[in-house]
C-alpha positions in Angstrom: 15.1 8.3 -7.2 12.6 8.2 -4.3 14.4 8.0 -1.3 14.0 5.2 1.4 12.0 7.3 3.8 9.3 8.4 1.1 8.0 5.4 0.1 4.4 5.6 -0.3 2.7 2.6 1.5 -0.1 0.9 -0.8 -3.7 0.5 -0.2 -3.1 -3.3 -0.4 -0.9 -6.1 1.0 1.1 -8.9 -0.6 -0.1 -12.7 -1.1 2.4 -13.2 1.9 0.0 -9.9 4.0 3.2 -7.7 4.6 2.3 -4.1 3.0 3.6 -3.2 0.0 5.2 0.2 -0.8 5.6 2.4 -4.1 9.1 4.1 -4.8 8.7 6.7 -7.6 8.8 10.4 -8.0 6.0 10.2 -10.2 3.0 11.5 -8.1 0.4 11.6 -11.2 1.8 7.9 -12.6 -0.7 5.1 -12.9 0.4 2.5 -9.7 0.1 6.3 -7.8 -3.2 7.1 -9.3 -4.9 3.6 -8.7 -3.7 3.8 -5.2 -5.3 6.9 -4.7 -8.5 5.6 -6.4 -8.6 2.4 -4.2 -8.0 4.8 -1.4 -10.8 6.3 -2.0 -13.2 3.5 -2.2 -12.0 2.3 0.9 -12.9 5.1 2.6 -16.3 5.1 0.4 -16.9 1.9 1.6 -16.0 2.5 5.1 -18.5 5.4 5.6 -20.9 3.4 3.9 -20.2 0.6 6.7 -20.4 2.8 9.4 -24.1 3.9 8.2 -25.3 -0.1 8.0 -23.7 -0.4 11.9 -25.6 2.0 13.2 -28.8 0.8 11.7 -28.2 -2.7 13.0 -26.8 -1.7 16.2 -30.4 0.4 16.9 -32.4 -2.6 15.3 -33.7 -4.8 18.4 -33.8 -7.9 16.2 -30.6 -8.5 15.0 -29.3 -11.7 15.7 -25.6 -12.7 17.0 -24.7 -14.3 13.3 -25.6 -10.6 12.2 -23.6 -8.5 14.9 -20.4 -10.9 14.2 -20.8 -10.8 10.2 -21.0 -6.8 11.1 -17.3 -7.2 13.5 -15.9 -8.8 10.6 -16.5 -5.8 8.3 -15.9 -3.6 10.3 -12.5 -5.1 11.3 -11.8 -5.0 7.8 -12.7 -1.6 7.0 -10.6 -0.1 10.2 -7.9 -1.7 8.8 -8.4 -0.2 5.1 -9.2 3.3 6.9 -5.6 2.5 9.4 -3.3 1.9 6.2 -4.7 5.3 4.3 -4.4 7.5 7.2 -0.6 5.8 8.0 0.4 6.1 4.4 -1.5 9.8 4.1 0.4 10.7 7.3 3.8 9.8 6.2 2.9 11.3 2.9 2.2 14.6 4.8 5.4 14.2 6.9 8.0 13.7 4.0 6.5 16.4 2.1 6.5 19.4 4.6 10.0 21.0 4.7 12.0 20.4 7.7 13.7 23.3 9.5 16.5 23.0 11.9 
């Protein structure tokens, strides 16, 4: 069974907004693959949004409502990307052998 410090942070949160974790030794299991796919989608969405943000910020005719919506979308994407980075960083840390 997975040790408590080896839980995988999943790319979604629970209904109360708290993080969800996966405890499994099967990295190819259904939930692990689902999490991998969702992380990939989240990273792709963030990349597309970054390109959109660049275009929007360089448009002199953009109004405050468009900028507010852009900020909201960027905030959500940043939250998702940070969760992916945290999860993957933790997975790297626990997969490396520790030498005394």
